[in-house]
TORKEVEX-677826 format. One record per atom (N, C-alpha, C): x, y, z; residue in one letter. Coordinates in steps of 0.05 Angstrom, whole numbers, plus 32768, in hexadecimal, padded with zeros to 4 digits. Layout:
XYZa/...
***
This chain:
885882F179EAm/8855830E79ECm/886D831C79DEm/8885831379E4w/889C832179D8w/889D831D79BAw/8894830679B0r/889383027993r/887F83167986r/8869831B7994m/8855832E7989m/8861834A7989m/886F8351799Ei/887C836B799Fi/8891836E7989i/88A183597985r/88B6835A7971r/88AA835C7955r/8895834D794Ft/888B834C7934t/88788364792Ft/8869836D7942w/88558382793Dw/885F839E7945w/887283A17956v/887B83BB795Ev/889683C27952v/88A983B07957c/88C583B6794Ec/88C783B5792Fc/88B983A37923h/88BB83A17906h/88A683B178F7h/889583BE7905n/888083CE78F9n/888683EB7901n/889883F878F2h/88A0841378F9h/888A842778F6h/8877842278E4k/8860843578E1k/884F843678FAk/884B84207906m/883C841F791Fm/884C842D7936m/886684287936y/88768435794By/887684537948y/887A845D7930y/887A847A792By/885E84867930y/884A84777929s/882F8481792Fs/882A8483794Ds/88348470795Cy/883284717979y/884184897984y/8859848E797Ai/886984A57983i/885B84BF797Di/885084C27965v/884284DB795Dv/882984DE796Ev/881A84C97972a/880184CA7982a/880884D2799Fa/881E84C779A9t/882684CD79C5t/882F84EB79C6t/883D84F479B2a/8846851079B2a/882D852379B1a/881A851D79A0i/8802852D799Ei/87F3852C79B9i/87F1851579C5g/87E4851379DFg/87F2852379F5g/880C852279F5m/881B85317A09m/8818854F7A05m/8819855879EBy/8816857479E5y/87FA857E79EDy/87E6856E79E7s/87CA857579EEs/87C785777A0Cs/87D285637A1Af/87D085637A37f/87DC857C7A43f/87F585837A3Cw/8802859A7A48w/87F685B47A3Ew/87EC85B57A25w/87DF85CE7A1Cw/87C685D37A2Cw/87B585BF7A2Fy/879C85C37A3Fy/87A385C77A5Cy/87B785BB7A67a/87BE85BF7A83a/87C885DB7A87a/87DA85E57A76c/87E586007A7Bc/87D386167A71c/87CA86147A58v/87B986297A4Dv/879D86297A5Av/879386117A5Fg/8779860F7A6Cg/877A861B7A88g/878F86167A97y/879386217AB1y/8794863F7AB0y/87A3864A7A9Dy/87A686677A99y/878B86737A93y/877C86677A80r/876286727A79r/874E86717A90r/874F865C7A9Fq/873E86597AB6q/8744866E7ACCq/875D86737AD1r/876586867AE6r/876186A37ADDr/876186A87AC3n/875F86C47AB9n/874686C87AA9n/873186B97AAFh/871886BC7AA1h/870C86D77AA5h/871086E27ABDh/870486FD7AC3h/871187137AB3h/8728870E7AA6r/873687217A96r/8730871D7A78r/871F870A7A71s/871B87047A55s/870A87197A47s/870A87197A2Dm/86FB872C7A1Dm/86DD87277A20m/86D4870E7A23d/86B887087A26d/86AD87157A40d/86BC87137A55v/86B3871E7A6Fv/86B3873D7A6Dv/86C787487A5Fa/86C887657A5Ca/86B0876F7A4Ca/86A987627A37l/8692876A7A27l/867887677A37l/867587527A46q/865E874E7A57q/865B87647A6Cq/8671876B7A78l/867187817A8Cl/866A879C7A80l/867487A07A67e/866E87B97A59e/865087BB7A52e/864487A47A4Ak/862787A47A45k/861787AA7A5Ek/8620879E7A74e/861287A37A8Ee/861587C07A96e/862C87CC7A92w/863087E87A99w/861F87FA7A88w/861B87F47A6Fe/860A88047A5Ee/85ED88047A68e/85E587EE7A75l/85C987ED7A7Fl/85C687FC7A9Al/85DB87FD7AAAi/85D888087AC5i/85E688237AC9i/85F4882D7AB4k/860388467AB9k/85F0885E7ABEk/85F988707ACEp/85E888877AD5p/85E4889A7ABDp/85CE88A77ABDk/85C788B97AA7k/85D988D27AAAk/85E388DB7A93d/85F488F37A93d/85E3890C7A96d/85EC891E7AA7d/85DF89387AAAd/85F1894D7A9Cd/85E989547A84d/85F989687A75d/85EE89847A7Ad/85D989887A8Ad/85CE89A27A8Ed/85E189B47A9Dd/85F189AA7AAFe/860489BB7ABEe/861989C67AACe/862289B77A99d/863789C07A87d/862D89D77A76d/861489D67A6De/860A89EB7A5Ce/86068A057A6Be/85FF8A037A85e/85FC8A1B7A95e/86168A297A99e/862B8A1A7A9De/86458A267AA2e/86508A347A89e/86498A2B7A72e/86548A367A59e/86478A517A54e/862E8A557A5Ce/86208A6E7A56e/86288A857A67e/
***
């Protein structure tokens, strides 16, 4: 086993550097999804998609404006 490690890992620097880069990408991805994903999950109700959906729902259910009272007061 140690001979395999010596010949394939220690003497093969491209494999070692590839392992280091892959590990760094994996760690970055893990922490990014852990932190940013947690933030997005906890603040989903504040997102733009939810705001647009609520605005569309309000347009459907908002009360009709009565502008007749304003015109009477102006005259």
